C-alpha beads as a LAMMPS data file, in Angstrom:
LAMMPS data file: protein, C-alpha beads

240 atoms
239 bonds

1 atom types
1 bond types

-500.0 500.0 xlo xhi
-500.0 500.0 ylo yhi
-500.0 500.0 zlo zhi

Masses

1 110.0

Atoms # bond

1 1 1 0.000 0.000 0.000
2 1 1 2.789 2.385 0.907
3 1 1 4.538 1.560 -2.357
4 1 1 1.392 2.408 -4.332
5 1 1 0.988 5.724 -2.505
6 1 1 4.648 6.554 -3.052
7 1 1 4.339 5.822 -6.765
8 1 1 1.222 8.003 -6.945
9 1 1 2.999 10.878 -5.208
10 1 1 5.973 10.533 -7.559
11 1 1 3.691 10.783 -10.584
12 1 1 2.025 13.862 -9.140
13 1 1 5.324 15.591 -8.425
14 1 1 6.311 14.958 -12.043
15 1 1 3.008 15.919 -13.663
16 1 1 2.192 18.996 -11.581
17 1 1 5.279 21.018 -12.651
18 1 1 4.612 20.013 -16.265
19 1 1 1.024 21.246 -15.974
20 1 1 2.183 24.559 -14.519
21 1 1 4.832 24.945 -17.230
22 1 1 2.328 24.221 -20.004
23 1 1 -0.294 26.564 -18.562
24 1 1 2.186 29.391 -18.045
25 1 1 3.642 28.919 -21.532
26 1 1 0.214 29.040 -23.192
27 1 1 -0.804 32.194 -21.322
28 1 1 2.544 33.896 -21.957
29 1 1 2.448 33.197 -25.683
30 1 1 -1.125 34.482 -25.883
31 1 1 -0.074 37.804 -24.358
32 1 1 3.064 38.072 -26.495
33 1 1 1.205 37.124 -29.687
34 1 1 -1.405 39.797 -29.052
35 1 1 1.296 42.420 -28.556
36 1 1 3.373 41.314 -31.537
37 1 1 0.461 41.158 -33.957
38 1 1 -1.428 44.200 -32.728
39 1 1 1.446 46.563 -32.041
40 1 1 4.024 45.489 -34.620
41 1 1 3.067 43.459 -37.659
42 1 1 -0.455 44.634 -38.398
43 1 1 0.784 48.226 -38.373
44 1 1 3.870 47.589 -40.492
45 1 1 2.546 45.369 -43.261
46 1 1 0.511 47.245 -45.868
47 1 1 -1.017 44.735 -48.283
48 1 1 -0.079 45.291 -51.940
49 1 1 1.916 48.418 -51.083
50 1 1 5.651 47.610 -50.959
51 1 1 6.652 51.272 -50.666
52 1 1 4.498 51.914 -47.592
53 1 1 5.628 48.650 -45.975
54 1 1 9.263 49.499 -46.662
55 1 1 8.807 52.965 -45.188
56 1 1 7.312 51.466 -42.024
57 1 1 10.150 48.973 -41.675
58 1 1 12.870 51.562 -42.200
59 1 1 11.362 53.901 -39.623
60 1 1 10.696 51.284 -36.941
61 1 1 13.589 48.834 -37.149
62 1 1 13.888 48.519 -33.372
63 1 1 10.191 47.757 -33.068
64 1 1 10.549 45.125 -35.781
65 1 1 13.434 43.563 -33.841
66 1 1 11.218 43.302 -30.772
67 1 1 8.602 41.671 -32.984
68 1 1 11.085 38.994 -34.034
69 1 1 12.057 38.490 -30.394
70 1 1 8.378 38.103 -29.541
71 1 1 7.906 35.392 -32.153
72 1 1 10.970 33.605 -30.800
73 1 1 9.456 33.665 -27.301
74 1 1 6.245 32.227 -28.755
75 1 1 8.232 29.451 -30.443
76 1 1 9.936 28.483 -27.176
77 1 1 6.603 28.577 -25.329
78 1 1 5.064 26.252 -27.923
79 1 1 7.821 23.696 -27.395
80 1 1 7.369 23.899 -23.613
81 1 1 3.590 23.559 -24.011
82 1 1 3.996 20.504 -26.254
83 1 1 6.170 18.801 -23.641
84 1 1 4.007 19.789 -20.672
85 1 1 0.724 18.730 -22.256
86 1 1 2.202 15.371 -23.214
87 1 1 3.376 14.741 -19.651
88 1 1 -0.051 15.674 -18.267
89 1 1 -2.144 13.581 -20.661
90 1 1 0.073 10.597 -21.460
91 1 1 -1.453 8.756 -18.473
92 1 1 -4.825 8.976 -20.189
93 1 1 -3.774 7.993 -23.724
94 1 1 -0.064 7.581 -24.413
95 1 1 -0.340 7.272 -28.190
96 1 1 -2.740 10.175 -28.734
97 1 1 -0.834 12.383 -26.304
98 1 1 2.417 11.733 -28.160
99 1 1 0.811 12.356 -31.560
100 1 1 -0.740 15.580 -30.289
101 1 1 2.632 16.741 -28.973
102 1 1 4.282 15.975 -32.312
103 1 1 1.690 18.050 -34.148
104 1 1 2.590 21.036 -31.965
105 1 1 6.303 20.441 -32.466
106 1 1 5.826 20.290 -36.245
107 1 1 3.899 23.548 -36.020
108 1 1 6.799 24.998 -34.008
109 1 1 9.282 23.931 -36.687
110 1 1 7.204 25.643 -39.375
111 1 1 6.966 28.749 -37.200
112 1 1 10.753 28.679 -36.972
113 1 1 10.919 28.681 -40.771
114 1 1 8.543 31.632 -40.849
115 1 1 10.709 33.518 -38.341
116 1 1 13.666 32.967 -40.688
117 1 1 11.779 35.066 -43.265
118 1 1 11.581 37.880 -40.714
119 1 1 15.321 37.676 -40.084
120 1 1 15.876 38.028 -43.824
121 1 1 13.617 41.085 -43.836
122 1 1 15.688 42.587 -41.025
123 1 1 18.890 41.966 -42.965
124 1 1 17.311 43.497 -46.047
125 1 1 16.286 46.614 -44.131
126 1 1 19.751 47.059 -42.643
127 1 1 21.764 46.271 -45.795
128 1 1 19.461 46.432 -48.819
129 1 1 22.321 46.697 -51.322
130 1 1 23.596 43.224 -50.379
131 1 1 20.292 41.424 -50.909
132 1 1 19.270 43.348 -53.997
133 1 1 22.603 42.507 -55.596
134 1 1 22.012 38.816 -54.964
135 1 1 18.450 38.812 -56.272
136 1 1 18.689 40.289 -59.769
137 1 1 18.424 43.907 -58.654
138 1 1 14.788 43.607 -57.583
139 1 1 13.577 46.630 -55.575
140 1 1 14.262 46.211 -51.862
141 1 1 10.684 47.181 -50.997
142 1 1 9.286 44.416 -53.210
143 1 1 11.624 41.859 -51.660
144 1 1 10.654 42.918 -48.143
145 1 1 6.940 42.568 -48.845
146 1 1 7.530 39.213 -50.555
147 1 1 9.401 37.917 -47.500
148 1 1 6.735 39.210 -45.109
149 1 1 4.054 37.484 -47.155
150 1 1 6.236 34.375 -47.039
151 1 1 6.210 34.576 -43.251
152 1 1 2.413 34.634 -43.193
153 1 1 2.134 31.785 -45.715
154 1 1 4.481 29.497 -43.797
155 1 1 2.825 30.410 -40.507
156 1 1 -0.594 29.690 -42.004
157 1 1 0.656 26.267 -43.110
158 1 1 1.865 25.688 -39.574
159 1 1 -1.518 26.681 -38.165
160 1 1 -3.092 23.897 -40.224
161 1 1 -0.969 21.440 -38.250
162 1 1 -1.766 23.343 -35.060
163 1 1 -5.443 22.701 -35.786
164 1 1 -4.721 18.967 -35.736
165 1 1 -2.971 19.456 -32.393
166 1 1 -6.078 21.113 -30.952
167 1 1 -8.322 18.312 -32.212
168 1 1 -6.161 15.757 -30.427
169 1 1 -6.021 17.923 -27.331
170 1 1 -9.802 18.292 -27.370
171 1 1 -10.163 14.521 -27.210
172 1 1 -7.591 14.205 -24.423
173 1 1 -9.194 16.923 -22.298
174 1 1 -12.684 15.416 -22.467
175 1 1 -13.904 13.993 -19.134
176 1 1 -17.177 13.708 -17.226
177 1 1 -16.863 17.017 -15.394
178 1 1 -18.723 19.876 -17.103
179 1 1 -15.606 22.063 -17.185
180 1 1 -13.582 19.464 -19.072
181 1 1 -16.476 18.848 -21.449
182 1 1 -16.730 22.573 -22.139
183 1 1 -12.990 22.932 -22.721
184 1 1 -13.050 19.875 -24.967
185 1 1 -15.826 21.303 -27.152
186 1 1 -14.081 24.679 -27.373
187 1 1 -10.781 23.058 -28.367
188 1 1 -12.451 20.867 -30.985
189 1 1 -14.271 23.843 -32.516
190 1 1 -11.037 25.846 -32.449
191 1 1 -9.193 22.991 -34.163
192 1 1 -11.778 22.859 -36.938
193 1 1 -11.569 26.646 -37.195
194 1 1 -7.798 26.623 -37.639
195 1 1 -8.075 23.917 -40.293
196 1 1 -10.811 25.631 -42.298
197 1 1 -9.566 29.219 -42.128
198 1 1 -5.944 28.422 -42.892
199 1 1 -6.799 25.964 -45.665
200 1 1 -8.947 28.691 -47.204
201 1 1 -6.168 31.232 -46.730
202 1 1 -3.689 29.033 -48.581
203 1 1 -5.986 27.733 -51.325
204 1 1 -8.533 30.458 -52.116
205 1 1 -7.379 33.554 -53.970
206 1 1 -10.324 35.660 -52.780
207 1 1 -10.225 34.567 -49.135
208 1 1 -9.339 38.096 -48.002
209 1 1 -12.847 39.276 -48.928
210 1 1 -14.486 37.149 -46.226
211 1 1 -11.518 36.462 -43.941
212 1 1 -12.819 38.682 -41.128
213 1 1 -16.193 36.917 -41.074
214 1 1 -14.720 33.409 -41.241
215 1 1 -12.181 34.023 -38.497
216 1 1 -14.709 35.912 -36.388
217 1 1 -16.912 32.815 -36.219
218 1 1 -14.141 30.773 -34.618
219 1 1 -12.401 33.541 -32.654
220 1 1 -14.234 32.840 -29.380
221 1 1 -13.389 29.111 -29.180
222 1 1 -9.840 29.822 -30.399
223 1 1 -9.235 32.204 -27.513
224 1 1 -11.302 30.574 -24.772
225 1 1 -10.302 26.971 -25.483
226 1 1 -6.561 27.231 -24.927
227 1 1 -6.617 30.037 -22.368
228 1 1 -9.274 28.221 -20.352
229 1 1 -7.196 25.055 -20.423
230 1 1 -4.104 27.047 -19.435
231 1 1 -5.846 28.484 -16.375
232 1 1 -7.037 25.020 -15.344
233 1 1 -3.526 23.615 -15.783
234 1 1 -2.103 26.339 -13.555
235 1 1 -4.712 25.876 -10.838
236 1 1 -5.457 22.153 -10.817
237 1 1 -3.639 20.365 -13.623
238 1 1 -1.788 17.221 -12.604
239 1 1 -3.185 17.099 -9.068
240 1 1 -5.340 14.020 -9.597

Bonds

1 1 1 2
2 1 2 3
3 1 3 4
4 1 4 5
5 1 5 6
6 1 6 7
7 1 7 8
8 1 8 9
9 1 9 10
10 1 10 11
11 1 11 12
12 1 12 13
13 1 13 14
14 1 14 15
15 1 15 16
16 1 16 17
17 1 17 18
18 1 18 19
19 1 19 20
20 1 20 21
21 1 21 22
22 1 22 23
23 1 23 24
24 1 24 25
25 1 25 26
26 1 26 27
27 1 27 28
28 1 28 29
29 1 29 30
30 1 30 31
31 1 31 32
32 1 32 33
33 1 33 34
34 1 34 35
35 1 35 36
36 1 36 37
37 1 37 38
38 1 38 39
39 1 39 40
40 1 40 41
41 1 41 42
42 1 42 43
43 1 43 44
44 1 44 45
45 1 45 46
46 1 46 47
47 1 47 48
48 1 48 49
49 1 49 50
50 1 50 51
51 1 51 52
52 1 52 53
53 1 53 54
54 1 54 55
55 1 55 56
56 1 56 57
57 1 57 58
58 1 58 59
59 1 59 60
60 1 60 61
61 1 61 62
62 1 62 63
63 1 63 64
64 1 64 65
65 1 65 66
66 1 66 67
67 1 67 68
68 1 68 69
69 1 69 70
70 1 70 71
71 1 71 72
72 1 72 73
73 1 73 74
74 1 74 75
75 1 75 76
76 1 76 77
77 1 77 78
78 1 78 79
79 1 79 80
80 1 80 81
81 1 81 82
82 1 82 83
83 1 83 84
84 1 84 85
85 1 85 86
86 1 86 87
87 1 87 88
88 1 88 89
89 1 89 90
90 1 90 91
91 1 91 92
92 1 92 93
93 1 93 94
94 1 94 95
95 1 95 96
96 1 96 97
97 1 97 98
98 1 98 99
99 1 99 100
100 1 100 101
101 1 101 102
102 1 102 103
103 1 103 104
104 1 104 105
105 1 105 106
106 1 106 107
107 1 107 108
108 1 108 109
109 1 109 110
110 1 110 111
111 1 111 112
112 1 112 113
113 1 113 114
114 1 114 115
115 1 115 116
116 1 116 117
117 1 117 118
118 1 118 119
119 1 119 120
120 1 120 121
121 1 121 122
122 1 122 123
123 1 123 124
124 1 124 125
125 1 125 126
126 1 126 127
127 1 127 128
128 1 128 129
129 1 129 130
130 1 130 131
131 1 131 132
132 1 132 133
133 1 133 134
134 1 134 135
135 1 135 136
136 1 136 137
137 1 137 138
138 1 138 139
139 1 139 140
140 1 140 141
141 1 141 142
142 1 142 143
143 1 143 144
144 1 144 145
145 1 145 146
146 1 146 147
147 1 147 148
148 1 148 149
149 1 149 150
150 1 150 151
151 1 151 152
152 1 152 153
153 1 153 154
154 1 154 155
155 1 155 156
156 1 156 157
157 1 157 158
158 1 158 159
159 1 159 160
160 1 160 161
161 1 161 162
162 1 162 163
163 1 163 164
164 1 164 165
165 1 165 166
166 1 166 167
167 1 167 168
168 1 168 169
169 1 169 170
170 1 170 171
171 1 171 172
172 1 172 173
173 1 173 174
174 1 174 175
175 1 175 176
176 1 176 177
177 1 177 178
178 1 178 179
179 1 179 180
180 1 180 181
181 1 181 182
182 1 182 183
183 1 183 184
184 1 184 185
185 1 185 186
186 1 186 187
187 1 187 188
188 1 188 189
189 1 189 190
190 1 190 191
191 1 191 192
192 1 192 193
193 1 193 194
194 1 194 195
195 1 195 196
196 1 196 197
197 1 197 198
198 1 198 199
199 1 199 200
200 1 200 201
201 1 201 202
202 1 202 203
203 1 203 204
204 1 204 205
205 1 205 206
206 1 206 207
207 1 207 208
208 1 208 209
209 1 209 210
210 1 210 211
211 1 211 212
212 1 212 213
213 1 213 214
214 1 214 215
215 1 215 216
216 1 216 217
217 1 217 218
218 1 218 219
219 1 219 220
220 1 220 221
221 1 221 222
222 1 222 223
223 1 223 224
224 1 224 225
225 1 225 226
226 1 226 227
227 1 227 228
228 1 228 229
229 1 229 230
230 1 230 231
231 1 231 232
232 1 232 233
233 1 233 234
234 1 234 235
235 1 235 236
236 1 236 237
237 1 237 238
238 1 238 239
239 1 239 240
């Protein structure tokens, strides 16, 4: 009996820190993502206007650097969240938990590729003559906008995989308690939302015309699903 209790306590001491790490990472990346997108990238990127985008980049290089740092923090948080969630839910379903973690890690790798585009933009802003000379004398402003669009395309591809992660997580979270059922439904809806909106973004040329409506439908579950789970992980995750 004592051996069983000791084993149970050992599992809890392992799982509880993982739950806290995952919850904290998810909440931190949510805050950083909001700041990076709202304060940096949405203001700098002017669709179909390379000159305006270039002007914004040249006049706010330090801000752009902080944006890249923010995305790097998000990348690290995603890796921590993938590990923590796997540790928490592997007791329930080892195979599904591992697959779900791999989906998030694949998303993280794609995000890393997208961040590389931003580093190229930074290099282009600081030394445009070097890049333009390598790329057939194309205007620096056009190259910068092309790389920024590349960032969004690669990130959107990654979010497709992230949608699969949320679907797996939605299944893992589901339990009898009403809170877990609610979080499960929110995560499943969010997963479907990420799949549909990002598939449309990558495949449909006119997606921009109804992007706001499509993403608005899923915005609530996307925000509440993961943040709600993060709060639960911080408060109670891994205790049972």
